[in-house]
N, C-alpha and C positions, 0 to 999 in steps of 0.2 A: 505492500500500500504506498512504500515510502513514494515523496517524489510523485504521487499520481494525478496532483494538480500542474505539473511543471506546464510554463507557456501559457497558462491561462489568466485571466482576471477575474477575480474575486470582488463583492461588494456585499459589505453585512452592515446592517442596522441595527442601533440600541448594543454599540461595541464598544464602550468604552467601561463596562463591567459586566460581570455575572456570567450566563452563557452566552451573548454575544462575545463578549474577551474571548473565553475561552472556543468559539467557532471559530475566530478568527485568529488566534495563533495555530491553531491546528492547520486553518488552510495554509496559513504562512508557510509552517511547516512541512506541508507536501509539497510546497513549490510557487502554488500561486501568489501573483501581486495583488497585493490585498488593498481596498478602498474602506474606511470604517467611518459609519458615520452613528454619529449621536447628538442629543440636543445640548450635552455639557461640552461646551468648547474647549474648556479647557484639557478636561479627560482624553476628550478624543484624540488631539493633537497627541496627547502624553503617550497613549495607547501606539498612535500609527509611530512616532517616534522609537517606542521598544520593537517593534516590528522592523524597521528598519535598521535599527542596532543588529538585529541579528542577521541582516544581508536581506530582508525583502524592499522590494520595489513594496512603498505603500503611502497611501497619502490619507490623512483625517479631516473631516470636513463636517462642522458643525452644522447639522439638520433638524428641522422641526419639520417631520413626517406630514403633518396636518397641514403644510401649506404646498400646494400644487408648482405653485413656481419655485421655490426655492430646491423642491425636489428635483423637476427639470432640469435648472442649473446647475445643481449638485451631479445628479447622473452625466450631463453633458463634459461637468469637467473632469470626471475620471475616466470617461472614453476620447478626452484629447490627453490628459495624462499618463493614464496609465493603458490604454485600447479598449479594443473591443470587451464588454463585459461578459463574461459567459458561467459564471454564477452568481446568484442573488440568493442571498439567507436573510429574509425577513424575522428580528428579534426585536425587535422595541415594541415596546410595550407597559401601560402602568396600569396600576391598581389602586382602587377607592372601594375601602371595605365600607360596609352600612346595611342597614336594612333598608329594602325597597321603597318599604314605604317613607323612608328618610332620603331617600335619593334625591338630591338636587337635580334640576335641568342642566346644570354647565357638569356634575357628576356624569350623570348620563351619556352628554353629547361629547364630553372631552374624552371619556373612558373612549367610544366608539370612532372617535376621530382617530385617536394612535392606533389602539389594536386592530381594528377591521378598516378604516381610511386609508392609515398609513402603508398597509400590506396593498392597498388596491392601487396608492397613488405611487408606489415604488416598482410594483408588476407592471403596470401601466408605462411607464416611464420607461423601465429596462426590457420591456417583452418584445417591444416596438423593433428594436436593434435586433434582439433575435431572432424575430421573426425575419427578418431582411437575409441572416447570418442560416437557415433551419439549426439551429442549432443552440442548448442554453439548457440550464439548469433552474430551478425553481422551489426554493423550500422554504415553507412559513414555520416559525417557532408559535403554535398554538397553545393549548393545555387542555390536560384529560379534563376540567370543569368544562369543555365545551361537551361533551356527552353525560356525564354528572353534574346533577341538582346541587348545588352549596350552599348553604345559607350566607348571608351575610356577603354573597360574592355575585349579586345576582348581575349587572352592569357587566362585569367581568367576564363572566362566564356567557353572558347572551353576544357578547362582542368576539369573544373566542368561538363560539359558533359560528356567528359572520364569516369568520374570517377561514376557515375550514372551510364551511360552503362553498365559499367565492373560491378558492386554490381546489376545488374539484371542479367549479365551470372554467377556470380557466385553462386546467391541465386538456378538459375536454374540447376548447375552442383551438388549443396551441398544438395539441398532440399529431395533425396535419402535417406541421412545421416543422417536427423533431424535437419539439421543446416537452419537457418532461417539469411537473409541478406536483410537488409532495408536503407531507405535511407530518412534523414530528408533534406530539401533543405529549410535554412532560407532564408528571406528578409532583410531590414534593420534592423542592431541589434547592440545593443550599446557595440561597443567593439573597440579598438584602430585600427582595419584595417577599419571598418566602418567611424571613425572619418577623414581615409585620404580625404573618399569624400565629405566632410562638406566644404561649401564656406562660408567664412565669418562670422558675427558674428551671423546669424540666425542660424546656426548649423543645426541640426535635424530638425526643421521648413521647411527649403528648401525640405527636404528628407520626409518630409508626404505630403508637398504640391502637389510634382512631380516639372517636367517639359517639357515646350512643346519642347523647344530648344534643347532639348536633348531625347525628344521623348519619355520621362520617366514618367508611370502614378504614382501617389499619394499612401497613402495608405488608406484606404477606414475608418480602423478602428482610424484609426488619433494618432497612437501612434510607437514609436519606439521599436522592442521589447528589452528586457533587455537577457543578456544570459541564467538566468534562465527560460524564456519563452522554446526558443531552449532544454535545458536540459529536462524540463519536455517529450518533446517529444521524446526524446531520450530514455529515462527511459522507457517510456510505449511500444516502441518497442522493446528492449532490455529483456523487462520482460516474465513472463508466463504468464502474461494479453495479451500478443498478440501473442498465439502461434500459432494462423494460420493464420498470416501474414507472407508475403514474397515477396520480390522484390517489394516492394513497395514504392513509393516516397512522403513523406508527405510534404509537402508545410506549412512553419508556416513564412508569410509575412505578415499579418494583409488583407490581401484579395488584396494586389498589382499586383497581377499577374492573376486579376480575373479569380482566379480558372482555371488559363491554363495549 
């Protein structure tokens, strides 16, 4: 699997930390030139600098994925500076916890604007070039919450379900052009977002054990995923090893949704 992305250009959103950063590092290790996008300007340039220090051609661009003009301009910059984009990985996402009855219009609309709208905008901007070239792979990181109800996560779960179904539709439209579109749906993963859900001193153990009170199953494998666990799945679906896989939703959750 070493250097499986040699000569390719990859774009990763939400790449300043967590799963996005892990994906960017692994793509770079696989030989890709990597563009990293994130709304955090300083952090995304630091990430790009780290990749460059390891010998990777890399650029970091501060981008708000809810802004179509900014997304289009940033994608154009990547293709000018690094070359034609072969791989797009959508990781950027936000989580606003709370009861649905207390969910504000802003909470709902902002969550959808980033988690579903951001995927749409990046795919629209990048896929146009992929169609012309008749090649490319797009992977979106969604969530196992897109298929299993979660308390206090209505907007998040709904937005991730939207992005998952969007990717299936996109995959169907782009298949005749040789472009594959897939989804990776993580369960509990040790990221800053996940730690928002940890209650008290037990931390991850509460997630691993599950909660009858909130109708949440535990994790049969008895561990929290690392960002690298998710990144490995992303790389597989983005690689030629998965050349006959499209419109697939790969669940990476230690069995937390019982394969459902």
